[in-house]
PyMOL Python script that loads the backbone (N, CA, C, O; Angstrom):
from pymol import cmd

cmd.read_pdbstr("""\
ATOM      1  N   MET A   1      91.792  99.383 139.534  1.00  0.00           N
ATOM      2  CA  MET A   1      92.368  99.200 138.180  1.00  0.00           C
ATOM      3  C   MET A   1      91.435  99.243 136.930  1.00  0.00           C
ATOM      4  O   MET A   1      90.632  98.318 136.804  1.00  0.00           O
ATOM      5  N   PRO A   2      91.469 100.205 136.026  1.00  0.00           N
ATOM      6  CA  PRO A   2      90.626 100.278 134.982  1.00  0.00           C
ATOM      7  C   PRO A   2      90.823  98.772 134.068  1.00  0.00           C
ATOM      8  O   PRO A   2      91.839  98.115 133.839  1.00  0.00           O
ATOM      9  N   LEU A   3      89.274  98.545 133.640  1.00  0.00           N
ATOM     10  CA  LEU A   3      89.402  97.260 132.619  1.00  0.00           C
ATOM     11  C   LEU A   3      90.195  97.914 131.226  1.00  0.00           C
ATOM     12  O   LEU A   3      91.045  97.163 130.748  1.00  0.00           O
ATOM     13  N   PHE A   4      90.051  98.886 130.718  1.00  0.00           N
ATOM     14  CA  PHE A   4      90.527  99.615 129.484  1.00  0.00           C
ATOM     15  C   PHE A   4      91.059 100.717 129.489  1.00  0.00           C
ATOM     16  O   PHE A   4      90.528 101.748 129.903  1.00  0.00           O
ATOM     17  N   LYS A   5      92.126 100.619 129.046  1.00  0.00           N
ATOM     18  CA  LYS A   5      93.328 101.831 129.397  1.00  0.00           C
ATOM     19  C   LYS A   5      92.747 102.836 128.188  1.00  0.00           C
ATOM     20  O   LYS A   5      92.375 102.286 127.151  1.00  0.00           O
ATOM     21  N   LYS A   6      92.685 103.871 128.262  1.00  0.00           N
ATOM     22  CA  LYS A   6      92.310 105.141 127.663  1.00  0.00           C
ATOM     23  C   LYS A   6      93.193 105.780 126.695  1.00  0.00           C
ATOM     24  O   LYS A   6      94.124 106.486 127.083  1.00  0.00           O
ATOM     25  N   ARG A   7      92.960 105.577 125.464  1.00  0.00           N
ATOM     26  CA  ARG A   7      94.160 105.691 124.456  1.00  0.00           C
ATOM     27  C   ARG A   7      94.315 107.306 124.403  1.00  0.00           C
ATOM     28  O   ARG A   7      93.238 107.720 123.973  1.00  0.00           O
ATOM     29  N   THR A   8      94.931 108.079 124.579  1.00  0.00           N
ATOM     30  CA  THR A   8      95.075 109.321 124.021  1.00  0.00           C
ATOM     31  C   THR A   8      95.834 109.840 122.748  1.00  0.00           C
ATOM     32  O   THR A   8      95.468 110.794 122.061  1.00  0.00           O
ATOM     33  N   VAL A   9      96.697 109.240 122.586  1.00  0.00           N
ATOM     34  CA  VAL A   9      97.320 109.539 121.274  1.00  0.00           C
ATOM     35  C   VAL A   9      97.388 108.161 120.528  1.00  0.00           C
ATOM     36  O   VAL A   9      97.614 107.057 121.024  1.00  0.00           O
ATOM     37  N   GLY A  10      97.104 108.533 119.025  1.00  0.00           N
ATOM     38  CA  GLY A  10      96.793 107.581 118.118  1.00  0.00           C
ATOM     39  C   GLY A  10      98.072 107.023 117.558  1.00  0.00           C
ATOM     40  O   GLY A  10      99.160 107.539 117.812  1.00  0.00           O
ATOM     41  N   LYS A  11      97.934 105.981 116.805  1.00  0.00           N
ATOM     42  CA  LYS A  11      99.183 105.217 116.098  1.00  0.00           C
ATOM     43  C   LYS A  11      99.301 105.743 114.814  1.00  0.00           C
ATOM     44  O   LYS A  11      98.305 106.100 114.185  1.00  0.00           O
ATOM     45  N   PRO A  12     100.420 105.822 114.375  1.00  0.00           N
ATOM     46  CA  PRO A  12     100.614 106.562 113.030  1.00  0.00           C
ATOM     47  C   PRO A  12     100.020 105.215 112.017  1.00  0.00           C
ATOM     48  O   PRO A  12     100.165 104.006 112.196  1.00  0.00           O
ATOM     49  N   GLY A  13      99.395 105.865 111.043  1.00  0.00           N
ATOM     50  CA  GLY A  13      98.967 104.858 110.044  1.00  0.00           C
ATOM     51  C   GLY A  13      97.204 104.721 110.230  1.00  0.00           C
ATOM     52  O   GLY A  13      96.546 104.307 109.275  1.00  0.00           O
ATOM     53  N   GLU A  14      96.668 105.025 111.262  1.00  0.00           N
ATOM     54  CA  GLU A  14      95.263 105.139 111.809  1.00  0.00           C
ATOM     55  C   GLU A  14      94.564 106.678 111.515  1.00  0.00           C
ATOM     56  O   GLU A  14      94.896 107.753 112.014  1.00  0.00           O
ATOM     57  N   TRP A  15      93.638 106.434 110.672  1.00  0.00           N
ATOM     58  CA  TRP A  15      93.277 107.544 110.056  1.00  0.00           C
ATOM     59  C   TRP A  15      91.734 107.804 110.644  1.00  0.00           C
ATOM     60  O   TRP A  15      91.115 106.771 110.898  1.00  0.00           O
ATOM     61  N   TYR A  16      91.232 108.723 110.822  1.00  0.00           N
ATOM     62  CA  TYR A  16      89.620 108.491 111.142  1.00  0.00           C
ATOM     63  C   TYR A  16      89.121 110.183 110.587  1.00  0.00           C
ATOM     64  O   TYR A  16      89.796 111.133 110.191  1.00  0.00           O
ATOM     65  N   TYR A  17      87.834 110.021 110.759  1.00  0.00           N
ATOM     66  CA  TYR A  17      86.871 111.204 110.138  1.00  0.00           C
ATOM     67  C   TYR A  17      86.282 111.799 111.199  1.00  0.00           C
ATOM     68  O   TYR A  17      85.611 111.036 111.894  1.00  0.00           O
ATOM     69  N   CYS A  18      86.322 112.771 111.487  1.00  0.00           N
ATOM     70  CA  CYS A  18      86.021 113.656 112.595  1.00  0.00           C
ATOM     71  C   CYS A  18      84.604 114.219 112.214  1.00  0.00           C
ATOM     72  O   CYS A  18      84.537 115.001 111.266  1.00  0.00           O
ATOM     73  N   LEU A  19      83.397 113.843 112.941  1.00  0.00           N
ATOM     74  CA  LEU A  19      82.246 114.479 112.383  1.00  0.00           C
ATOM     75  C   LEU A  19      81.830 115.725 112.972  1.00  0.00           C
ATOM     76  O   LEU A  19      80.875 116.382 112.559  1.00  0.00           O
ATOM     77  N   GLU A  20      82.543 116.030 113.915  1.00  0.00           N
ATOM     78  CA  GLU A  20      82.431 117.549 114.699  1.00  0.00           C
ATOM     79  C   GLU A  20      82.886 118.407 113.789  1.00  0.00           C
ATOM     80  O   GLU A  20      82.128 119.205 113.238  1.00  0.00           O
ATOM     81  N   HIS A  21      84.411 118.328 113.484  1.00  0.00           N
ATOM     82  CA  HIS A  21      85.218 119.234 112.649  1.00  0.00           C
ATOM     83  C   HIS A  21      85.772 119.118 110.936  1.00  0.00           C
ATOM     84  O   HIS A  21      86.568 119.671 110.178  1.00  0.00           O
ATOM     85  N   LYS A  22      84.580 117.811 110.935  1.00  0.00           N
ATOM     86  CA  LYS A  22      84.457 117.720 109.454  1.00  0.00           C
ATOM     87  C   LYS A  22      86.115 117.743 108.770  1.00  0.00           C
ATOM     88  O   LYS A  22      86.392 118.542 107.876  1.00  0.00           O
ATOM     89  N   LYS A  23      87.068 116.832 109.281  1.00  0.00           N
ATOM     90  CA  LYS A  23      88.196 116.680 108.792  1.00  0.00           C
ATOM     91  C   LYS A  23      88.791 115.408 109.056  1.00  0.00           C
ATOM     92  O   LYS A  23      88.395 114.682 109.968  1.00  0.00           O
ATOM     93  N   VAL A  24      89.643 115.143 108.358  1.00  0.00           N
ATOM     94  CA  VAL A  24      90.613 113.821 108.560  1.00  0.00           C
ATOM     95  C   VAL A  24      91.527 114.218 109.798  1.00  0.00           C
ATOM     96  O   VAL A  24      91.807 115.375 110.113  1.00  0.00           O
ATOM     97  N   GLU A  25      91.946 113.060 110.448  1.00  0.00           N
ATOM     98  CA  GLU A  25      92.891 112.844 111.548  1.00  0.00           C
ATOM     99  C   GLU A  25      93.463 111.629 111.235  1.00  0.00           C
ATOM    100  O   GLU A  25      92.993 110.627 110.695  1.00  0.00           O
ATOM    101  N   GLU A  26      94.846 111.959 111.781  1.00  0.00           N
ATOM    102  CA  GLU A  26      95.600 110.632 111.819  1.00  0.00           C
ATOM    103  C   GLU A  26      95.786 110.402 113.181  1.00  0.00           C
ATOM    104  O   GLU A  26      96.406 111.271 113.794  1.00  0.00           O
ATOM    105  N   GLY A  27      95.363 109.365 113.830  1.00  0.00           N
ATOM    106  CA  GLY A  27      95.193 109.155 115.196  1.00  0.00           C
ATOM    107  C   GLY A  27      93.817 109.624 115.805  1.00  0.00           C
ATOM    108  O   GLY A  27      93.107 110.459 115.245  1.00  0.00           O
ATOM    109  N   PRO A  28      93.515 109.037 116.956  1.00  0.00           N
ATOM    110  CA  PRO A  28      92.225 109.454 117.363  1.00  0.00           C
ATOM    111  C   PRO A  28      92.671 111.073 118.078  1.00  0.00           C
ATOM    112  O   PRO A  28      93.625 111.256 118.834  1.00  0.00           O
ATOM    113  N   GLU A  29      91.768 112.046 117.631  1.00  0.00           N
ATOM    114  CA  GLU A  29      92.354 113.311 117.889  1.00  0.00           C
ATOM    115  C   GLU A  29      91.085 113.706 119.040  1.00  0.00           C
ATOM    116  O   GLU A  29      91.218 114.140 120.185  1.00  0.00           O
ATOM    117  N   CYS A  30      89.922 113.409 118.339  1.00  0.00           N
ATOM    118  CA  CYS A  30      88.517 113.669 118.704  1.00  0.00           C
ATOM    119  C   CYS A  30      88.085 112.337 119.591  1.00  0.00           C
ATOM    120  O   CYS A  30      88.513 111.187 119.490  1.00  0.00           O
ATOM    121  N   PRO A  31      86.985 112.939 120.593  1.00  0.00           N
ATOM    122  CA  PRO A  31      86.228 111.895 121.311  1.00  0.00           C
ATOM    123  C   PRO A  31      85.542 110.668 120.350  1.00  0.00           C
ATOM    124  O   PRO A  31      84.961 110.929 119.297  1.00  0.00           O
ATOM    125  N   ALA A  32      85.707 109.260 120.893  1.00  0.00           N
ATOM    126  CA  ALA A  32      85.152 108.489 119.918  1.00  0.00           C
ATOM    127  C   ALA A  32      83.609 108.627 119.607  1.00  0.00           C
ATOM    128  O   ALA A  32      83.066 107.917 118.761  1.00  0.00           O
ATOM    129  N   LYS A  33      83.112 109.330 120.146  1.00  0.00           N
ATOM    130  CA  LYS A  33      81.347 109.770 119.692  1.00  0.00           C
ATOM    131  C   LYS A  33      81.573 110.626 118.727  1.00  0.00           C
ATOM    132  O   LYS A  33      80.526 111.060 118.246  1.00  0.00           O
ATOM    133  N   ASP A  34      82.483 111.018 118.281  1.00  0.00           N
ATOM    134  CA  ASP A  34      82.488 112.477 117.127  1.00  0.00           C
ATOM    135  C   ASP A  34      83.099 111.992 115.999  1.00  0.00           C
ATOM    136  O   ASP A  34      83.099 112.788 115.060  1.00  0.00           O
ATOM    137  N   ARG A  35      83.918 110.318 115.688  1.00  0.00           N
ATOM    138  CA  ARG A  35      84.352 109.980 114.706  1.00  0.00           C
ATOM    139  C   ARG A  35      84.015 108.515 114.387  1.00  0.00           C
ATOM    140  O   ARG A  35      83.543 107.687 115.165  1.00  0.00           O
ATOM    141  N   PHE A  36      84.394 108.326 112.908  1.00  0.00           N
ATOM    142  CA  PHE A  36      84.436 107.283 111.981  1.00  0.00           C
ATOM    143  C   PHE A  36      85.928 106.809 112.057  1.00  0.00           C
ATOM    144  O   PHE A  36      86.890 107.574 112.128  1.00  0.00           O
ATOM    145  N   GLY A  37      85.998 105.209 112.029  1.00  0.00           N
ATOM    146  CA  GLY A  37      87.317 104.857 112.160  1.00  0.00           C
ATOM    147  C   GLY A  37      87.436 103.644 112.964  1.00  0.00           C
ATOM    148  O   GLY A  37      86.569 103.117 113.661  1.00  0.00           O
ATOM    149  N   PRO A  38      88.775 103.241 112.740  1.00  0.00           N
ATOM    150  CA  PRO A  38      90.020 103.836 112.104  1.00  0.00           C
ATOM    151  C   PRO A  38      89.638 103.341 110.549  1.00  0.00           C
ATOM    152  O   PRO A  38      88.790 102.498 110.257  1.00  0.00           O
ATOM    153  N   TYR A  39      90.368 103.983 109.766  1.00  0.00           N
ATOM    154  CA  TYR A  39      90.745 103.453 108.488  1.00  0.00           C
ATOM    155  C   TYR A  39      92.022 103.319 108.285  1.00  0.00           C
ATOM    156  O   TYR A  39      92.813 103.749 109.124  1.00  0.00           O
ATOM    157  N   ALA A  40      92.362 102.829 107.377  1.00  0.00           N
ATOM    158  CA  ALA A  40      93.474 102.117 106.650  1.00  0.00           C
ATOM    159  C   ALA A  40      94.776 103.014 106.326  1.00  0.00           C
ATOM    160  O   ALA A  40      95.991 102.875 106.466  1.00  0.00           O
ATOM    161  N   SER A  41      93.742 104.195 105.724  1.00  0.00           N
ATOM    162  CA  SER A  41      94.198 105.044 104.530  1.00  0.00           C
ATOM    163  C   SER A  41      93.713 106.301 104.739  1.00  0.00           C
ATOM    164  O   SER A  41      92.578 106.487 105.178  1.00  0.00           O
ATOM    165  N   ARG A  42      94.515 107.234 104.450  1.00  0.00           N
ATOM    166  CA  ARG A  42      93.914 108.576 104.670  1.00  0.00           C
ATOM    167  C   ARG A  42      92.691 108.782 103.578  1.00  0.00           C
ATOM    168  O   ARG A  42      91.696 109.471 103.801  1.00  0.00           O
ATOM    169  N   GLN A  43      92.956 108.042 102.333  1.00  0.00           N
ATOM    170  CA  GLN A  43      91.739 108.321 101.125  1.00  0.00           C
ATOM    171  C   GLN A  43      90.459 107.830 101.939  1.00  0.00           C
ATOM    172  O   GLN A  43      89.397 108.447 102.025  1.00  0.00           O
ATOM    173  N   GLU A  44      90.793 106.485 102.573  1.00  0.00           N
ATOM    174  CA  GLU A  44      89.085 105.810 102.995  1.00  0.00           C
ATOM    175  C   GLU A  44      88.764 106.893 103.803  1.00  0.00           C
ATOM    176  O   GLU A  44      87.555 107.122 103.815  1.00  0.00           O
ATOM    177  N   ALA A  45      89.634 107.845 104.675  1.00  0.00           N
ATOM    178  CA  ALA A  45      88.921 108.241 105.899  1.00  0.00           C
ATOM    179  C   ALA A  45      88.348 109.346 105.187  1.00  0.00           C
ATOM    180  O   ALA A  45      87.293 109.692 105.719  1.00  0.00           O
ATOM    181  N   GLU A  46      88.653 110.029 104.180  1.00  0.00           N
ATOM    182  CA  GLU A  46      88.100 111.119 103.489  1.00  0.00           C
ATOM    183  C   GLU A  46      86.792 110.678 102.738  1.00  0.00           C
ATOM    184  O   GLU A  46      85.935 111.543 102.556  1.00  0.00           O
ATOM    185  N   HIS A  47      86.597 109.544 102.340  1.00  0.00           N
ATOM    186  CA  HIS A  47      85.451 109.207 101.927  1.00  0.00           C
ATOM    187  C   HIS A  47      84.437 108.562 102.924  1.00  0.00           C
ATOM    188  O   HIS A  47      83.437 108.036 102.436  1.00  0.00           O
ATOM    189  N   ALA A  48      84.572 108.558 103.997  1.00  0.00           N
ATOM    190  CA  ALA A  48      83.969 108.075 105.159  1.00  0.00           C
ATOM    191  C   ALA A  48      82.160 108.272 105.019  1.00  0.00           C
ATOM    192  O   ALA A  48      81.251 107.443 105.062  1.00  0.00           O
ATOM    193  N   MET A  49      82.171 109.799 104.833  1.00  0.00           N
ATOM    194  CA  MET A  49      80.647 110.067 104.673  1.00  0.00           C
ATOM    195  C   MET A  49      79.641 109.339 103.387  1.00  0.00           C
ATOM    196  O   MET A  49      78.445 109.057 103.320  1.00  0.00           O
ATOM    197  N   GLN A  50      80.727 109.219 102.507  1.00  0.00           N
ATOM    198  CA  GLN A  50      79.802 108.627 101.086  1.00  0.00           C
ATOM    199  C   GLN A  50      80.156 107.277 101.532  1.00  0.00           C
ATOM    200  O   GLN A  50      79.462 106.454 100.935  1.00  0.00           O
ATOM    201  N   SER A  51      80.851 106.823 102.232  1.00  0.00           N
ATOM    202  CA  SER A  51      80.641 104.908 102.597  1.00  0.00           C
ATOM    203  C   SER A  51      79.483 105.002 103.490  1.00  0.00           C
ATOM    204  O   SER A  51      78.619 104.131 103.397  1.00  0.00           O
ATOM    205  N   ALA A  52      79.351 105.971 104.366  1.00  0.00           N
ATOM    206  CA  ALA A  52      78.043 105.787 105.369  1.00  0.00           C
ATOM    207  C   ALA A  52      76.956 105.907 104.211  1.00  0.00           C
ATOM    208  O   ALA A  52      76.280 104.878 104.219  1.00  0.00           O
ATOM    209  N   ARG A  53      76.686 106.483 103.562  1.00  0.00           N
ATOM    210  CA  ARG A  53      75.687 107.145 103.244  1.00  0.00           C
ATOM    211  C   ARG A  53      75.393 105.399 102.213  1.00  0.00           C
ATOM    212  O   ARG A  53      74.325 104.796 102.315  1.00  0.00           O
ATOM    213  N   GLU A  54      76.376 104.966 101.455  1.00  0.00           N
ATOM    214  CA  GLU A  54      76.191 103.690 100.729  1.00  0.00           C
ATOM    215  C   GLU A  54      75.549 102.876 101.800  1.00  0.00           C
ATOM    216  O   GLU A  54      74.424 102.533 101.437  1.00  0.00           O
ATOM    217  N   ARG A  55      75.785 102.545 102.709  1.00  0.00           N
ATOM    218  CA  ARG A  55      75.691 101.581 103.653  1.00  0.00           C
ATOM    219  C   ARG A  55      74.604 101.739 104.203  1.00  0.00           C
ATOM    220  O   ARG A  55      74.058 100.703 104.581  1.00  0.00           O
ATOM    221  N   ASN A  56      73.887 103.051 104.456  1.00  0.00           N
ATOM    222  CA  ASN A  56      72.828 103.135 104.835  1.00  0.00           C
ATOM    223  C   ASN A  56      71.648 102.807 104.133  1.00  0.00           C
ATOM    224  O   ASN A  56      70.606 102.392 104.639  1.00  0.00           O
ATOM    225  N   VAL A  57      71.926 103.069 102.653  1.00  0.00           N
ATOM    226  CA  VAL A  57      70.935 102.768 101.685  1.00  0.00           C
ATOM    227  C   VAL A  57      70.839 101.235 101.527  1.00  0.00           C
ATOM    228  O   VAL A  57      69.754 100.665 101.419  1.00  0.00           O
ATOM    229  N   GLN A  58      72.046 100.585 101.517  1.00  0.00           N
ATOM    230  CA  GLN A  58      72.053  98.972 101.482  1.00  0.00           C
ATOM    231  C   GLN A  58      71.607  98.506 102.502  1.00  0.00           C
ATOM    232  O   GLN A  58      71.204  97.362 102.291  1.00  0.00           O
ATOM    233  N   TRP A  59      71.450  98.877 103.696  1.00  0.00           N
ATOM    234  CA  TRP A  59      70.819  98.461 105.043  1.00  0.00           C
ATOM    235  C   TRP A  59      69.272  99.180 105.078  1.00  0.00           C
ATOM    236  O   TRP A  59      68.792  99.123 106.210  1.00  0.00           O
ATOM    237  N   GLU A  60      68.623  99.670 104.339  1.00  0.00           N
ATOM    238  CA  GLU A  60      67.604 100.652 104.153  1.00  0.00           C
ATOM    239  C   GLU A  60      66.756  99.474 103.036  1.00  0.00           C
ATOM    240  O   GLU A  60      65.535  99.325 103.085  1.00  0.00           O
ATOM    241  N   ASN A  61      67.207  99.089 102.548  1.00  0.00           N
ATOM    242  CA  ASN A  61      66.712  98.150 101.035  1.00  0.00           C
ATOM    243  C   ASN A  61      67.018  96.531 101.310  1.00  0.00           C
ATOM    244  O   ASN A  61      66.781  95.746 100.392  1.00  0.00           O
ATOM    245  N   ASP A  62      67.600  95.984 102.706  1.00  0.00           N
ATOM    246  CA  ASP A  62      67.578  94.734 102.776  1.00  0.00           C
ATOM    247  C   ASP A  62      66.678  94.395 103.286  1.00  0.00           C
ATOM    248  O   ASP A  62      66.228  94.991 104.264  1.00  0.00           O
ATOM    249  N   PRO A  63      66.152  93.355 102.791  1.00  0.00           N
ATOM    250  CA  PRO A  63      64.700  92.618 103.416  1.00  0.00           C
ATOM    251  C   PRO A  63      64.891  92.115 104.653  1.00  0.00           C
ATOM    252  O   PRO A  63      63.985  92.154 105.485  1.00  0.00           O
ATOM    253  N   LYS A  64      66.087  91.586 104.917  1.00  0.00           N
ATOM    254  CA  LYS A  64      66.269  90.925 106.197  1.00  0.00           C
ATOM    255  C   LYS A  64      66.109  91.743 107.417  1.00  0.00           C
ATOM    256  O   LYS A  64      65.957  91.326 108.565  1.00  0.00           O
ATOM    257  N   TRP A  65      66.170  93.110 106.961  1.00  0.00           N
ATOM    258  CA  TRP A  65      66.233  94.002 108.455  1.00  0.00           C
ATOM    259  C   TRP A  65      64.389  94.493 108.575  1.00  0.00           C
ATOM    260  O   TRP A  65      63.937  94.930 109.633  1.00  0.00           O
ATOM    261  N   HIS A  66      63.764  94.368 107.669  1.00  0.00           N
ATOM    262  CA  HIS A  66      62.394  94.468 107.859  1.00  0.00           C
ATOM    263  C   HIS A  66      61.537  93.363 108.009  1.00  0.00           C
ATOM    264  O   HIS A  66      61.645  92.424 107.220  1.00  0.00           O
ATOM    265  N   ASP A  67      60.587  93.337 109.033  1.00  0.00           N
ATOM    266  CA  ASP A  67      59.932  92.450 109.498  1.00  0.00           C
ATOM    267  C   ASP A  67      58.359  92.076 108.959  1.00  0.00           C
ATOM    268  O   ASP A  67      57.581  91.122 108.977  1.00  0.00           O
ATOM    269  N   ALA A  68      58.433  93.726 108.380  1.00  0.00           N
ATOM    270  CA  ALA A  68      56.645  93.360 108.231  1.00  0.00           C
ATOM    271  C   ALA A  68      56.966  93.958 106.734  1.00  0.00           C
ATOM    272  O   ALA A  68      58.109  94.359 106.514  1.00  0.00           O
ATOM    273  N   PRO A  69      55.961  94.022 105.697  1.00  0.00           N
ATOM    274  CA  PRO A  69      55.887  94.412 104.385  1.00  0.00           C
ATOM    275  C   PRO A  69      55.779  96.087 104.461  1.00  0.00           C
ATOM    276  O   PRO A  69      55.278  96.714 105.394  1.00  0.00           O
ATOM    277  N   ALA A  70      56.287  96.568 103.421  1.00  0.00           N
ATOM    278  CA  ALA A  70      56.088  98.313 103.506  1.00  0.00           C
ATOM    279  C   ALA A  70      54.612  98.556 103.964  1.00  0.00           C
ATOM    280  O   ALA A  70      54.647  99.413 104.847  1.00  0.00           O
ATOM    281  N   GLY A  71      53.515  98.208 103.758  1.00  0.00           N
ATOM    282  CA  GLY A  71      52.285  98.763 103.925  1.00  0.00           C
ATOM    283  C   GLY A  71      51.821  98.405 105.306  1.00  0.00           C
ATOM    284  O   GLY A  71      50.751  98.858 105.712  1.00  0.00           O
ATOM    285  N   ASP A  72      52.556  97.625 106.048  1.00  0.00           N
ATOM    286  CA  ASP A  72      51.966  96.851 107.358  1.00  0.00           C
ATOM    287  C   ASP A  72      52.472  97.675 108.089  1.00  0.00           C
ATOM    288  O   ASP A  72      51.680  98.111 108.925  1.00  0.00           O
ATOM    289  N   ARG A  73      53.955  98.282 108.155  1.00  0.00           N
ATOM    290  CA  ARG A  73      54.775  99.168 109.276  1.00  0.00           C
ATOM    291  C   ARG A  73      53.660 100.666 109.549  1.00  0.00           C
ATOM    292  O   ARG A  73      52.856 101.300 108.866  1.00  0.00           O
ATOM    293  N   ARG A  74      54.200 100.727 110.962  1.00  0.00           N
ATOM    294  CA  ARG A  74      53.003 101.653 111.623  1.00  0.00           C
ATOM    295  C   ARG A  74      54.181 102.356 112.180  1.00  0.00           C
ATOM    296  O   ARG A  74      55.210 101.866 112.644  1.00  0.00           O
ATOM    297  N   GLU A  75      53.732 103.982 112.008  1.00  0.00           N
ATOM    298  CA  GLU A  75      54.619 105.172 112.729  1.00  0.00           C
ATOM    299  C   GLU A  75      54.566 105.082 113.829  1.00  0.00           C
ATOM    300  O   GLU A  75      53.386 104.905 114.132  1.00  0.00           O
ATOM    301  N   ASP A  76      55.378 105.104 114.940  1.00  0.00           N
ATOM    302  CA  ASP A  76      54.894 105.335 116.399  1.00  0.00           C
ATOM    303  C   ASP A  76      55.403 106.774 116.689  1.00  0.00           C
ATOM    304  O   ASP A  76      55.191 107.296 117.784  1.00  0.00           O
TER     305      ASP A  76
END
""", "prot")
cmd.dss("prot")
cmd.show_as("cartoon", "prot")
cmd.util.cbc("prot")
cmd.orient("prot")
């Protein structure tokens, strides 16, 4: 018996942004590896890439995520 039931049909009201097709989907149409979500609304899913860019900038500039000062970092 599997631990997790594979859900093939989405729930109404769950919105995703498909990275492969670059489109908004209601319910998970594409594999999880190819999508962001779920989002509560279509509008949130439409702005998924913008939200991801904004979060990335915040994380890159968050001192808690950097152990060494900028001059001490080594490129491997």
